[in-house]
C-alpha positions in Angstrom: 43.2 26.6 -33.8 45.1 26.2 -30.6 43.1 29.2 -29.1 39.9 27.6 -30.1 40.8 24.3 -28.4 41.9 26.3 -25.3 38.5 28.1 -25.2 36.7 24.7 -25.6 38.6 23.1 -22.8 38.0 26.1 -20.6 34.3 26.1 -21.4 34.1 22.4 -20.6 35.9 23.0 -17.3 33.4 25.7 -16.4 30.4 23.5 -17.3 31.8 20.7 -15.1 32.3 23.0 -12.2 28.7 24.3 -12.5 27.4 20.8 -12.6 29.4 19.8 -9.5 28.2 22.9 -7.6 24.6 22.2 -8.5 25.1 18.6 -7.4 26.5 19.7 -4.0 23.7 22.2 -3.5 21.1 19.5 -4.3 22.6 16.8 -2.2 25.6 17.8 -0.2 27.9 15.4 1.7 26.8 13.6 4.8 28.6 11.8 7.6 27.7 8.2 7.3 28.9 6.8 10.6 27.8 3.7 12.4 25.6 4.3 15.5 26.2 2.3 18.6 24.5 -1.0 18.6 21.5 -1.5 20.8 21.3 -4.5 23.2 19.1 -7.1 21.7 16.9 -9.7 23.4 17.4 -13.4 22.7 14.6 -13.3 20.1 16.5 -10.8 18.0 14.2 -7.9 18.9 15.4 -5.1 21.1 14.8 -5.4 24.8 13.0 -2.1 24.7 12.2 0.1 21.6 14.1 3.4 21.4 11.7 5.9 22.9 11.7 9.7 22.9 13.1 12.2 25.3 10.7 14.8 26.6 10.9 17.0 23.5 10.4 14.1 21.0 6.8 15.2 20.6 6.6 19.0 20.4 4.2 20.8 22.7 1.8 22.8 20.4 1.8 26.6 20.7 -1.7 26.4 22.2 -1.6 23.4 24.6 -4.5 21.1 24.8 -4.0 20.7 28.5 -1.3 21.1 31.1 -0.5 17.4 30.6 -0.2 17.7 26.8 3.2 16.0 26.5 3.9 12.4 27.6 4.1 12.1 31.3 7.4 10.3 31.0 9.7 9.9 28.1 12.2 7.6 29.7 12.6 4.1 28.4 9.7 1.9 29.6 10.7 -0.5 32.3 7.6 -2.7 31.9 7.9 -5.8 29.8 6.7 -4.8 26.4 6.3 -8.5 25.3 7.2 -10.0 21.9 6.3 -8.0 18.8 3.2 -8.9 16.9 4.0 -10.7 13.6 2.2 -9.6 10.5 2.5 -10.9 7.0 0.8 -9.8 3.7 1.6 -10.6 0.1 4.2 -7.7 -0.1 5.3 -7.1 3.5 6.5 -8.9 6.6 6.1 -6.7 9.7 6.6 -6.5 13.4 4.4 -4.3 15.5 5.6 -3.5 19.0 3.0 -3.6 21.8 4.7 -0.5 23.1 2.8 2.3 21.4 1.8 0.1 18.5 5.1 1.2 16.9 5.8 -0.2 13.5 9.3 -1.5 14.4 10.3 -3.8 11.6 9.3 -4.0 7.9 10.7 -6.4 5.3 9.9 -5.9 1.6 9.3 -9.4 0.3 9.7 -8.5 -3.4 13.1 -6.8 -2.9 16.2 -8.7 -2.0 19.2 -7.4 0.0 21.4 -8.2 -3.0 21.0 -10.3 -6.2 23.4 -12.9 -4.8 21.0 -13.6 -1.9 17.5 -13.3 -3.5 15.8 -15.2 -0.6 16.8 -12.6 2.0 14.3 -9.7 1.8 15.4 -6.1 2.3 14.5 -4.7 5.7 13.5 -1.0 5.5 12.3 -0.4 9.1 14.3 -1.8 12.0 14.3 -1.0 15.7 18.0 -1.0 16.5 21.1 0.8 15.1 22.9 0.9 12.7 20.2 2.2 10.3 17.5 2.3 13.0 14.2 3.4 11.3 10.8 3.1 13.0 7.3 4.6 12.6 5.5 5.9 15.7 2.0 7.3 16.5 0.1 8.3 19.5 -2.4 10.7 21.2 -1.9 13.8 23.3 -4.1 15.6 25.7 -6.4 14.9 28.6 -5.1 14.4 32.1 -1.7 12.9 32.8 -1.5 9.4 31.3 -5.1 9.6 30.1 -4.2 9.0 26.5 -1.7 6.6 25.0 1.5 8.0 23.5 4.1 5.9 21.6 5.2 4.6 25.0 1.9 3.1 26.2 1.5 -0.6 26.2 -1.3 -2.0 24.0 -2.8 -5.5 23.9 -3.7 -7.6 20.9 -6.0 -10.6 20.6 -3.4 -12.5 18.5 0.3 -12.6 18.5 0.5 -13.1 14.7 -1.6 -12.2 11.7 -1.4 -13.4 8.0 -3.2 -12.4 4.9 -4.9 -15.6 3.5 -4.6 -16.3 -0.3 -8.3 -15.7 -0.7 -8.3 -12.4 1.3 -7.8 -8.9 -0.1 -7.5 -7.1 3.3 -6.0 -7.8 6.7 -6.7 -5.8 9.9 -4.6 -5.8 13.1 -6.3 -4.3 16.1 -4.5 -3.1 19.3 -6.4 -2.0 22.4 -5.6 0.4 25.3 -7.7 1.3 28.3 -7.3 3.9 31.0 -8.9 3.6 34.4 -10.7 6.9 33.9 -12.8 5.4 31.1 -10.8 6.4 28.0 -10.6 3.5 25.5 -8.4 3.6 22.4 -8.4 1.2 19.5 -5.4 1.4 17.1 -6.1 -0.5 13.9 -3.7 -1.2 11.0 -5.4 -2.2 7.8 -3.4 -3.8 5.0 -4.6 -4.3 1.4 -3.4 -6.8 -1.2 -0.8 -5.5 -3.7 -0.4 -2.2 -1.7 2.4 -0.7 0.3 -0.1 1.7 1.9 -1.2 1.0 5.4 -4.4 2.6 6.7 -3.9 3.6 10.4 -7.0 4.3 12.5 -7.0 5.5 16.1 -10.5 5.5 17.6 -10.9 7.2 20.9 -14.0 6.4 23.1 -14.7 8.7 26.0 -16.5 7.1 28.9 -15.1 9.5 31.6 -18.2 11.6 32.1 -16.5 14.8 31.0 -15.2 16.1 27.6 -11.6 15.2 26.6 -9.5 17.3 24.2 -7.3 15.2 22.0 -4.6 15.6 19.3 -3.1 12.8 17.3 0.6 12.7 16.2 2.6 10.6 13.8 6.3 10.6 13.4 9.2 8.8 11.7 12.4 8.3 13.6 15.7 7.1 12.2 19.5 7.3 12.4 21.8 8.3 9.6 22.3 5.8 6.9 25.4 3.6 7.4 26.4 1.5 4.4 30.0 0.1 4.5 29.7 -1.0 0.9 28.6 2.3 -0.4 30.6 3.8 -3.4 32.5 7.0 -2.6 31.7 8.2 -6.1 27.9 8.0 -5.8 25.8 10.0 -3.3 22.1 9.8 -2.8 20.0 11.9 -0.4 18.9 10.2 2.9 16.8 12.4 5.2 13.5 14.1 5.8 11.2 15.6 3.2 7.8 17.2 3.3 5.3 18.4 0.8 3.0 21.4 0.9 0.7 22.7 -1.9 2.4 26.1 -1.6 6.1 25.2 -1.7 5.8 21.7 -3.1 8.7 19.4 -2.3 11.1 20.4 0.4 14.1 18.6 1.9 14.9 18.7 5.6 18.4 17.2 5.9 19.8 15.9 9.1 22.0 19.0 9.3 18.9 21.2 8.9 17.2 19.3 11.8 20.3 19.9 14.0 20.5 23.6 13.2 16.8 24.5 13.4 13.5 22.8 14.3 10.8 22.7 11.7 7.3 23.8 12.9 4.9 24.6 10.1 1.1 24.1 9.6 0.3 22.5 6.3 -3.0 21.3 4.7 -3.0 18.5 2.1 0.7 17.7 2.6 2.8 14.8 3.8 6.0 14.0 5.6 8.6 11.3 4.8 12.0 9.9 5.5 13.6 8.8 2.2 16.7 7.0 1.0 18.0 5.8 -2.3 15.3 3.4 -3.5 12.9 3.3 -0.6 10.9 5.6 1.7 8.3 5.8 4.5 5.7 8.5 4.5 2.8 9.6 6.8 -0.1 11.0 4.7 -2.8 13.0 6.7 -6.4 13.1 5.5 -7.3 15.6 2.9 -8.3 19.1 4.0 -7.2 18.5 7.6 -4.5 21.0 8.8 -1.5 19.4 10.4 1.6 20.9 12.0 4.8 19.5 10.7 7.8 19.3 13.0 11.4 17.9 13.3 13.5 17.1 16.2 16.9 15.5 17.1 17.3 13.1 20.0 20.8 13.3 21.4 23.0 13.4 18.3 22.0 10.1 16.7 18.3 10.0 16.1 16.3 12.3 13.9 12.5 12.8 13.8 10.1 14.2 11.3 6.4 14.2 12.3 3.1 15.9 12.3 0.3 16.6 14.9 -3.3 17.5 14.3 -5.5 20.3 15.6 -7.3 19.6 18.9 -10.6 17.7 18.8 -13.0 17.8 21.7 -14.7 14.5 22.4 -17.9 14.9 24.5 -18.6 12.6 27.4 -19.9 9.3 26.0 -18.8 10.2 22.5 -16.0 8.9 20.3 -13.8 10.2 17.5 -11.8 8.5 14.8 -8.4 9.7 13.6 -7.3 8.3 10.2 -3.9 8.4 8.5 -2.1 6.6 5.8 1.4 5.2 6.1 3.4 4.3 3.0 6.3 2.0 3.5 8.0 0.6 0.4 9.9 1.3 -2.8 9.9 4.6 -4.7 7.9 3.5 -7.7 6.9 6.7 -9.5 3.6 5.6 -10.9 2.5 4.0 -7.6 3.4 7.1 -5.6 1.6 9.4 -8.0 -1.7 7.5 -7.3 -1.4 7.7 -3.5 -1.1 11.5 -2.8 -0.4 14.7 -4.6 3.3 15.4 -4.9 4.3 12.0 -3.5 6.0 11.0 -6.8 8.5 13.9 -6.2 10.2 11.7 -3.7 11.8 10.1 -6.8 14.3 12.9 -6.8 16.1 13.6 -10.2 17.8 16.6 -8.8 18.4 19.7 -10.9 18.1 17.7 -14.2 14.5 16.8 -13.5 13.3 18.7 -16.6 15.3 16.2 -18.7 15.3 13.1 -16.6 11.5 12.9 -16.0 10.5 12.8 -19.7 13.4 10.4 -20.5 12.2 8.1 -17.7 8.6 8.3 -19.0 9.8 7.2 -22.4 11.9 4.5 -21.0 9.0 3.2 -19.0 6.7 3.2 -22.1 9.3 1.2 -24.0 9.6 -1.3 -21.1 5.8 -1.8 -21.0 6.1 -3.0 -24.6 9.3 -5.1 -24.7 9.2 -6.2 -21.0 13.0 -6.0 -20.5 14.9 -3.1 -19.1 18.1 -4.0 -21.0 16.4 -3.8 -24.3 14.4 -0.8 -23.3 17.7 1.1 -22.6 19.1 0.0 -26.0 16.0 1.1 -27.9 15.9 4.4 -26.0 19.5 5.1 -26.9 18.8 4.4 -30.6 15.8 6.7 -30.4 17.8 9.5 -28.9 20.5 9.0 -31.5 17.9 9.2 -34.3 16.3 12.3 -32.8 19.7 14.1 -33.0 20.8 12.6 -36.3 20.8 15.8 -38.2 22.7 17.6 -35.6 25.3 14.8 -35.5 25.4 14.8 -39.3 26.2 18.5 -39.4 28.9 18.0 -36.8 30.5 15.2 -38.7 30.5 17.4 -41.9 32.1 20.3 -40.0 34.8 18.0 -38.6 35.5 16.6 -42.1 36.0 20.0 -43.5 38.3 20.9 -40.7 40.4 17.9 -41.5 40.5 18.9 -45.2 41.9 22.3 -44.4 44.4 21.1 -41.8 47.4 21.4 -44.2 46.4 25.0 -45.1 46.0 25.9 -41.4 49.4 24.4 -40.7 50.9 26.5 -43.5 49.4 29.6 -41.9 51.0 28.7 -38.6 54.4 28.3 -40.4 53.9 31.6 -42.2 52.9 33.8 -39.3 54.9 32.1 -36.6 54.3 33.8 -33.2 52.1 36.5 -34.6 48.9 35.2 -33.0 46.8 38.1 -34.1 47.5 37.8 -37.8 47.3 34.0 -37.6 43.8 34.1 -36.0 42.7 36.7 -38.6 43.8 34.6 -41.5 42.1 31.5 -40.0 38.8 33.3 -39.5 39.0 34.5 -43.2 39.3 30.8 -44.3 36.5 29.7 -42.0 34.3 32.5 -43.4 35.2 31.8 -47.0 34.8 28.1 -46.8 31.7 28.3 -44.5 33.3 26.2 -41.7 32.0 26.4 -38.1 34.9 25.5 -35.8 32.5 24.9 -33.0 30.1 22.7 -35.0 31.7 19.5 -33.8 31.0 20.4 -30.2 27.2 20.7 -30.4 26.5 16.9 -30.0 28.9 16.9 -27.0 26.9 19.7 -25.3 23.6 17.9 -26.0 
């Protein structure tokens, strides 16, 4: 009996070791360290948004023109002005005139903590720690002929709000180049949606063709949470989806060691954290090149750029993208884009966790309370494995009945382990006792 217990304890130790190794492989430790705090303006917004260094936007293998990359990636010295305030039923946002960057997003239905329900959670913010912004722009033409994420846009209004009787809200930013190129960047918001439709319309009045690419990127620092439990780790970093390889993580360590550059059709890119995410979703059937980059040693970028488009003189072209900024609600994500629900990452136990969550969600839709849903789910699981538990209890009861006989065998054979084990196995066989029967429910 002692040998059986030893084997069981050893087997349990091996299982725990395998679980830990799989957990480390799925997630792995990160260095959550605070980044230096950026200088803020009196209004609480940064004096100038963090902008990219020269390689923030990768130069495609086949350049559109010699001036493909932004002419200057230093911090803009011009006054970018106050951010444009936007409010919908679900979101409160700030859009910077510099590049039309989505610099701040508060989720109105999600509080920072239960003790402070009136303070909404801020997912995007323009300054460290936990800097996280969404940028977009255009590449190509002559130097400075197209607006990157550093160009200064203008807006007809300084604030926008979705009225109670409106289902949509549109915010338009304008940019004009002396050569005749005009760009309109429009953010379209819909009621009860965390999806933002982003349209960049380029009008070419230069008198000659202009070759253009569009790019979109997410930039953030590592997550710093001083209240985070040391016993719980969740993945924070980049991810992308492709129809061929499905869901792929690109950790901050991966970005530091090797840049991603891969062309994907019908995919998406995202930065995710425990409960929330931001994702750029290109139009269907349009090939995009996914890339990553690291600025200094504190800011990480995952982005995508399109194939070149030639806009004839006097013509125009519209680039459309979708940007998701919000909570990782599985049903919502599944309806937005293929594979987006995979951002709700269950790790290596997905095969078990996903159907259990589905059942839990179905119960919640009936009872309307997560506490009762968990209790009912527990009862259902217990009922499903009742016969297995019954067999286990019977096996353990038999083992208790024969404890005196097993003790007598130990006294009789003393240190002769071989004869003791042989006698015990004869009893097990004769009385039809499975010494491992009690362990099956624990394994399940």
